[in-house]
C-alpha positions as CSV (number, residue, x, y, z in Angstrom):
1,M,-33.1,17.6,-11.8
2,M,-33.4,13.6,-13.0
3,Q,-34.8,11.6,-10.4
4,S,-33.6,8.0,-10.1
5,S,-35.8,4.7,-8.8
6,R,-34.8,1.9,-6.8
7,T,-35.8,0.0,-9.8
8,D,-33.0,2.0,-12.1
9,P,-29.8,-0.1,-13.2
10,T,-27.1,0.2,-11.0
11,Y,-23.2,0.7,-12.6
12,A,-20.6,1.6,-10.4
13,V,-16.7,3.1,-11.8
14,A,-13.3,2.7,-9.9
15,D,-10.1,5.1,-11.2
16,C,-7.6,3.0,-9.6
17,G,-4.8,5.6,-10.1
18,G,-1.1,6.0,-8.8
19,T,-1.6,7.8,-5.8
20,F,-5.5,6.6,-5.0
21,T,-8.6,5.0,-6.1
22,R,-12.3,7.1,-6.8
23,L,-15.0,4.9,-6.7
24,E,-18.5,6.0,-7.6
25,I,-21.8,3.7,-7.6
26,W,-24.2,5.2,-9.3
27,R,-28.2,4.4,-9.9
28,G,-29.3,5.8,-13.3
29,A,-28.7,9.5,-13.1
30,Q,-28.0,9.3,-9.5
31,R,-24.8,9.0,-7.5
32,V,-25.6,7.2,-4.5
33,S,-21.5,6.2,-3.3
34,A,-18.6,8.1,-3.9
35,E,-15.3,6.9,-1.8
36,K,-11.6,7.9,-2.3
37,L,-9.3,4.8,-1.3
38,G,-5.7,4.3,-1.4
39,S,-3.2,2.9,-4.2
40,A,-3.8,-0.5,-6.6
41,N,-0.7,0.2,-8.5
42,T,2.0,-2.8,-7.1
43,A,4.6,-0.1,-8.3
44,S,3.7,2.2,-5.7
45,I,2.7,-0.6,-2.8
46,S,2.7,-4.6,-2.4
47,A,0.6,-6.9,-4.5
48,E,-1.1,-7.9,-1.0
49,Q,-1.9,-4.0,-0.7
50,A,-3.4,-3.7,-4.0
51,R,-5.7,-7.0,-3.6
52,A,-6.9,-5.0,-0.3
53,V,-7.7,-1.9,-2.5
54,Y,-9.5,-4.2,-5.1
55,A,-11.4,-6.1,-2.2
56,D,-12.7,-3.1,-0.7
57,V,-13.9,-2.1,-4.0
58,V,-15.8,-5.8,-4.9
59,A,-17.0,-5.2,-1.1
60,R,-18.6,-2.2,-2.2
61,V,-20.5,-3.1,-5.3
62,A,-21.3,-6.0,-3.8
63,E,-22.9,-4.4,-0.9
64,H,-24.8,-2.1,-3.2
65,E,-26.2,-4.8,-5.5
66,V,-24.4,-3.2,-8.3
67,A,-25.0,-4.9,-12.0
68,E,-21.9,-3.7,-13.9
69,T,-18.6,-2.6,-12.4
70,Y,-15.9,-0.7,-14.5
71,V,-12.4,-0.6,-13.3
72,A,-9.8,1.3,-15.0
73,T,-6.0,0.7,-13.5
74,A,-2.5,0.6,-14.7
75,A,-2.4,-2.5,-13.5
76,F,-3.9,-3.9,-16.4
77,D,-1.2,-5.0,-19.2
78,D,-1.1,-7.8,-21.4
79,T,1.6,-9.9,-19.4
80,N,-1.2,-9.8,-16.4
81,A,-4.4,-9.4,-17.6
82,A,-5.5,-13.3,-16.9
83,G,-4.1,-13.0,-13.4
84,L,-5.5,-9.7,-12.8
85,A,-9.2,-11.3,-14.5
86,Q,-9.0,-14.2,-12.1
87,E,-8.2,-12.0,-9.2
88,F,-11.5,-10.1,-9.6
89,V,-13.3,-13.6,-9.7
90,E,-11.9,-14.6,-6.5
91,L,-13.0,-11.5,-5.1
92,A,-16.3,-11.9,-6.5
93,R,-17.3,-15.2,-5.3
94,E,-15.4,-14.2,-1.6
95,H,-18.0,-11.0,-1.6
96,R,-20.8,-13.1,-3.2
97,Y,-21.1,-10.1,-5.9
98,S,-23.5,-11.4,-8.7
99,G,-22.6,-8.4,-11.1
100,R,-20.2,-8.2,-14.0
101,I,-16.9,-6.7,-13.4
102,H,-15.5,-5.3,-16.6
103,V,-11.4,-4.9,-15.9
104,V,-9.5,-2.0,-18.3
105,N,-6.1,-0.5,-18.3
106,D,-6.7,3.6,-17.3
107,A,-6.3,4.6,-20.7
108,A,-9.1,3.0,-22.2
109,P,-11.7,5.8,-21.0
110,L,-9.8,8.6,-22.3
111,L,-8.9,6.2,-25.7
112,L,-12.5,5.9,-26.3
113,T,-13.9,9.9,-26.0
114,G,-14.4,9.6,-29.9
115,E,-16.7,7.9,-31.8
116,A,-15.1,4.7,-34.0
117,G,-14.1,5.9,-37.3
118,T,-12.2,8.9,-35.5
119,E,-8.8,8.6,-34.2
120,T,-7.0,9.8,-30.2
121,V,-4.2,10.1,-28.6
122,A,-4.4,9.6,-24.7
123,S,-1.6,10.0,-22.4
124,I,-1.6,10.0,-18.6
125,I,1.2,12.3,-17.0
126,G,0.2,11.9,-13.4
127,T,2.2,9.7,-10.6
128,G,3.5,7.9,-13.7
129,S,2.6,8.5,-17.5
130,A,1.5,6.2,-19.8
131,F,0.9,7.7,-23.9
132,W,-2.1,5.4,-25.8
133,T,-3.5,5.8,-29.9
134,R,-6.5,4.4,-31.3
135,D,-6.7,4.8,-35.3
136,D,-9.8,4.7,-37.0
137,A,-10.1,1.0,-36.9
138,D,-10.1,1.3,-33.5
139,R,-6.7,-0.2,-33.2
140,L,-4.6,0.2,-30.0
141,A,-0.9,0.9,-29.4
142,R,1.0,2.1,-26.3
143,I,4.2,3.9,-26.1
144,G,5.7,3.4,-22.6
145,G,4.0,3.0,-19.4
146,V,5.8,0.2,-18.4
147,E,6.3,1.6,-14.8
148,W,9.4,3.9,-13.1
149,L,12.4,2.2,-14.1
150,G,11.9,1.9,-18.2
151,S,9.7,4.9,-18.4
152,D,7.0,7.2,-16.6
153,E,8.5,10.1,-19.2
154,G,7.5,13.5,-17.8
155,A,5.7,12.0,-15.1
156,A,5.7,13.1,-11.1
157,A,8.0,10.3,-10.9
158,D,10.6,10.8,-13.3
159,L,10.8,14.3,-12.3
160,G,11.2,13.2,-8.7
161,K,13.7,10.8,-10.0
162,R,15.7,13.6,-11.6
163,A,15.3,15.7,-8.7
164,L,16.7,13.4,-6.4
165,V,20.1,12.9,-7.9
166,A,20.7,16.4,-8.3
167,M,19.6,17.3,-5.0
168,V,22.4,14.5,-4.2
169,R,24.9,16.1,-6.4
170,A,24.6,19.4,-4.7
171,A,24.6,18.1,-1.2
172,D,28.0,16.4,-1.8
173,G,29.3,19.5,-4.3
174,R,28.9,17.5,-7.9
175,A,26.7,19.8,-9.0
176,P,25.4,23.2,-8.1
177,A,23.1,24.3,-5.4
178,T,19.6,24.4,-6.5
179,T,16.4,25.2,-4.4
180,I,14.6,21.8,-5.0
181,T,16.3,20.6,-1.9
182,A,14.5,23.3,0.4
183,R,11.4,23.5,-1.4
184,A,10.8,19.6,-0.5
185,G,11.7,20.4,3.0
186,Y,15.5,19.1,3.1
187,D,18.8,20.2,4.0
188,D,21.6,19.1,2.3
189,A,21.7,16.4,4.7
190,G,18.2,15.2,4.5
191,A,18.8,15.1,1.1
192,L,21.3,12.2,1.4
193,E,19.1,10.4,4.1
194,L,15.5,10.4,1.5
195,A,18.4,9.1,-0.9
196,R,19.2,6.1,0.7
197,E,15.3,5.9,2.8
198,L,14.1,5.2,-0.9
199,G,17.0,3.0,-2.2
200,E,16.2,0.9,0.6
201,T,12.2,0.6,0.1
202,A,10.6,-1.8,-2.3
203,H,8.4,0.7,-3.3
204,P,10.1,4.1,-3.9
205,K,8.0,5.6,-7.0
206,Q,5.4,7.6,-4.3
207,G,8.2,9.2,-2.4
208,L,9.6,9.7,-6.2
209,A,6.2,11.3,-7.4
210,A,6.0,13.9,-4.2
211,L,9.1,15.6,-4.9
212,A,7.8,16.5,-8.4
213,K,6.0,19.7,-6.8
214,A,9.5,20.9,-5.3
215,V,10.6,20.9,-9.3
216,T,8.1,23.0,-10.3
217,A,7.6,25.2,-7.7
218,A,11.6,26.0,-8.1
219,W,11.1,26.4,-11.6
220,V,8.6,28.7,-11.7
221,E,8.7,30.1,-8.9
222,D,12.7,30.5,-7.8
223,D,14.1,30.3,-11.6
224,D,15.9,27.7,-10.3
225,E,18.2,26.2,-13.3
226,V,18.7,23.2,-12.4
227,A,15.0,22.6,-11.7
228,G,14.7,24.1,-15.5
229,G,17.1,21.8,-16.7
230,I,14.7,19.1,-15.1
231,V,11.7,20.0,-16.8
232,T,13.3,21.0,-19.6
233,A,14.5,17.0,-20.3
234,A,11.2,15.9,-19.0
235,V,9.1,17.7,-21.5
236,A,11.9,16.2,-24.5
237,D,10.8,12.5,-23.4
238,V,7.1,13.5,-23.1
239,E,7.7,15.1,-27.0
240,V,9.5,11.9,-28.3
241,A,6.9,9.6,-26.8
242,L,3.6,12.1,-28.6
243,A,6.2,11.9,-31.9
244,T,5.9,7.9,-31.7
245,A,2.2,8.2,-31.3
246,A,1.3,10.6,-34.3
247,R,3.4,8.2,-36.2
248,H,0.4,5.5,-35.5
249,L,-2.4,7.9,-36.7
250,S,-3.6,8.7,-40.6
251,A,-4.1,12.2,-39.6
252,P,-2.4,13.8,-36.2
253,A,-3.7,17.1,-36.9
254,A,-7.4,16.1,-37.0
255,A,-6.8,13.4,-34.2
256,T,-8.4,14.5,-30.5
257,W,-5.2,14.6,-28.3
258,V,-6.6,14.0,-24.6
259,F,-4.5,14.5,-21.3
260,C,-5.2,13.4,-17.8
261,G,-2.9,13.1,-14.4
262,G,-2.4,15.1,-11.2
263,L,0.8,16.4,-12.8
264,I,-0.8,18.0,-16.6
265,S,-3.5,19.3,-15.1
266,G,-2.5,20.5,-11.8
267,A,1.0,22.6,-13.0
268,A,-0.2,25.0,-16.0
269,Q,3.3,26.1,-16.8
270,Y,4.4,22.7,-17.4
271,Q,1.4,21.9,-19.1
272,A,1.9,24.9,-21.8
273,L,5.1,23.2,-22.4
274,V,3.4,19.8,-22.9
275,L,0.5,21.1,-25.0
276,A,3.3,22.9,-27.3
277,A,4.9,19.9,-27.8
278,V,1.7,18.2,-29.2
279,D,1.2,21.4,-31.6
280,R,5.0,20.6,-33.1
281,V,4.5,17.1,-33.5
282,S,0.3,17.0,-35.0
283,G,1.3,19.5,-37.3
284,G,-1.3,21.7,-35.5
285,A,-4.4,19.7,-34.0
286,T,-6.8,21.9,-32.7
287,D,-8.8,19.6,-30.7
288,V,-6.2,19.0,-27.6
289,R,-8.1,18.5,-24.2
290,V,-6.9,17.8,-20.7
291,V,-9.2,16.5,-18.0
292,S,-9.3,16.5,-14.7
293,D,-11.8,14.6,-13.8
294,A,-10.8,10.7,-15.4
295,L,-13.8,9.4,-13.3
296,E,-16.3,11.1,-15.3
297,L,-14.4,9.7,-19.0
298,L,-15.3,6.3,-17.4
299,R,-18.6,7.2,-16.1
300,S,-19.6,8.3,-19.3
301,C,-17.8,5.4,-21.5
302,A,-19.6,2.8,-19.3
303,A,-22.9,4.5,-19.9
304,H,-22.9,4.1,-23.6
305,G,-21.1,0.7,-23.6
306,W,-18.1,1.7,-24.4
307,A,-16.5,-2.1,-23.4
308,D,-17.5,-3.6,-26.4
309,R,-15.5,-1.8,-28.5
310,L,-12.7,-3.5,-26.9
311,G,-10.9,-6.9,-27.7
312,D,-9.9,-8.9,-24.6
313,R,-6.3,-7.9,-25.3
314,Y,-7.8,-4.6,-23.6
315,R,-10.8,-5.6,-21.3
316,R,-11.6,-8.8,-19.4
317,T,-15.2,-8.9,-18.3
318,V,-15.8,-11.8,-15.3
319,T,-18.5,-12.9,-13.2
320,A,-18.0,-15.3,-10.0
């Protein structure tokens, strides 16, 4: 086992997902800290709550005197990159953190798994979803990934949104009964109450995503037709996104197709349908990977200096 000394450089990696944030601090080859914090996705929580999570990250890396911190977050986008970077500048000053913070979209570690000159499709299918491509000139393109009202195709929030509609319509007689309702822990009256509660909350995404397990269980274990229809429709939308991604590449069959996220890695039958769609749209890609630990990819990219391959549109590096 490799040993690290107090003089080895320290770095930190933080994967800010839709459900929670994972933070690890490393000194050389030794992990010195690992923590799970709340979600920093402002589609799921308020901006103030997200800032508090980022503040926790900066406070912890400051305490450990980390030299380089890599933060991957779905909140990083063209429209708010400058504001997010400034937020980290302020937090670094507040916590007297003297290291550098590299802020990127959470798809970046997946996109940079291959060497320069190769092509990659990176798909996150967890609480939300996003589909990205990197061509052989390291040009990036995104499909979807603009939150649950306008995208999140095939993600847990998407399945949950479709499930809630099905539960309500089953409850009032407009559509067939479905075991999704019972699998989610509700009766008809409870389903109607849930719909109203989520409709009145400012951040319903996590509540919708929580219904995804009921959909997959009803589909796999109950052979429920309604759940099966939801899955079929969701995967069809994923296939459209993947086909669009393929059009950005010169050789889709030779590309690396990487998937990450709780839904795609945690539901085997659902994963199989998505991977079958990859085979169809790519023309038979053989390098297809489902990654269960996005933080490990971020750590690998950090160790290899991947940030230098991203321009300011997709990465912001800040200091106090």
